[in-house]
C-alpha positions in Angstrom: -120.1 -133.1 -11.7 -122.8 -130.6 -11.0 -120.1 -128.4 -9.4 -118.0 -128.6 -12.5 -121.0 -127.6 -14.6 -121.8 -124.6 -12.3 -118.2 -123.5 -12.7 -118.6 -123.5 -16.5 -121.6 -121.2 -16.0 -125.0 -121.1 -14.3 -126.7 -121.2 -17.7 -124.9 -124.5 -18.5 -126.0 -125.9 -15.1 -129.6 -124.8 -15.7 -129.5 -126.6 -19.1 -129.1 -129.9 -17.3 -131.4 -129.3 -14.4 -134.4 -127.5 -16.0 -136.3 -129.3 -18.6 -137.7 -126.3 -20.4 -134.7 -124.0 -20.0 -133.3 -124.6 -23.5 -136.6 -124.2 -25.2 -135.9 -120.5 -25.1 -133.8 -119.6 -28.2 -131.3 -117.6 -26.0 -130.3 -120.7 -24.1 -129.6 -123.1 -27.0 -125.8 -122.3 -26.7 -125.9 -123.3 -23.0 -127.4 -126.7 -24.0 -124.7 -127.3 -26.6 -122.0 -126.4 -24.0 -123.5 -128.6 -21.4 -123.8 -131.5 -23.9 -120.1 -131.1 -24.7 -119.1 -131.0 -21.0 -121.1 -134.1 -20.3 -120.0 -136.1 -23.3 -116.3 -135.2 -22.8 -116.5 -136.8 -19.3 -118.2 -140.1 -20.2 -116.6 -143.4 -20.8 -117.3 -145.2 -24.1 -120.1 -147.4 -22.7 -122.2 -144.5 -21.5 -121.3 -142.3 -24.4 -122.7 -144.8 -26.8 -126.0 -144.6 -25.0 -126.3 -140.8 -25.2 -124.4 -139.9 -28.3 -127.5 -139.4 -30.4 -129.3 -137.2 -27.9 -129.5 -133.4 -28.3 -130.8 -132.4 -24.9 -128.4 -131.9 -22.0 -131.3 -132.3 -19.6 -132.1 -135.8 -21.0 -128.5 -136.8 -21.2 -128.0 -135.8 -17.5 -131.0 -137.8 -16.4 -129.9 -140.9 -18.3 -126.5 -140.7 -16.8 -128.0 -140.4 -13.3 -130.4 -143.3 -13.9 -127.7 -145.5 -15.3 -125.3 -144.6 -12.6 -127.8 -145.4 -9.9 -128.2 -148.9 -11.4 -124.4 -149.4 -11.7 -123.6 -147.4 -8.5 -121.0 -145.6 -10.6 -122.5 -142.6 -12.4 -121.5 -143.4 -15.9 -117.7 -142.9 -15.7 -118.1 -139.3 -14.7 -116.3 -139.6 -11.4 -113.3 -141.5 -12.9 -113.0 -139.1 -15.8 -113.1 -136.1 -13.5 -110.4 -137.6 -11.4 -108.2 -137.6 -14.5 -109.3 -134.3 -15.9 -110.0 -132.2 -12.8 -108.3 -133.7 -9.7 -109.6 -130.9 -7.4 -113.2 -131.5 -8.4 -113.3 -135.2 -8.0 -112.6 -135.3 -4.3 
């Protein structure tokens, strides 16, 4: 998933990996694009847990923490296999 986000743009990747990155007004758009990319890959169960959040960094960390508990990373792998076969393997 992080490779997919890097392909979308380094600013989008930074939005999920750097907590204070989107506090800068110039990077708000990167946060929105990162949120869209993350939400579009989640299954309904995980999406319901993060749908009300506005920070890509927070959403990413929740997905990772839930994924570690479930050993599945929130549906991201399965959805990427459907959407982007070359990125999932």
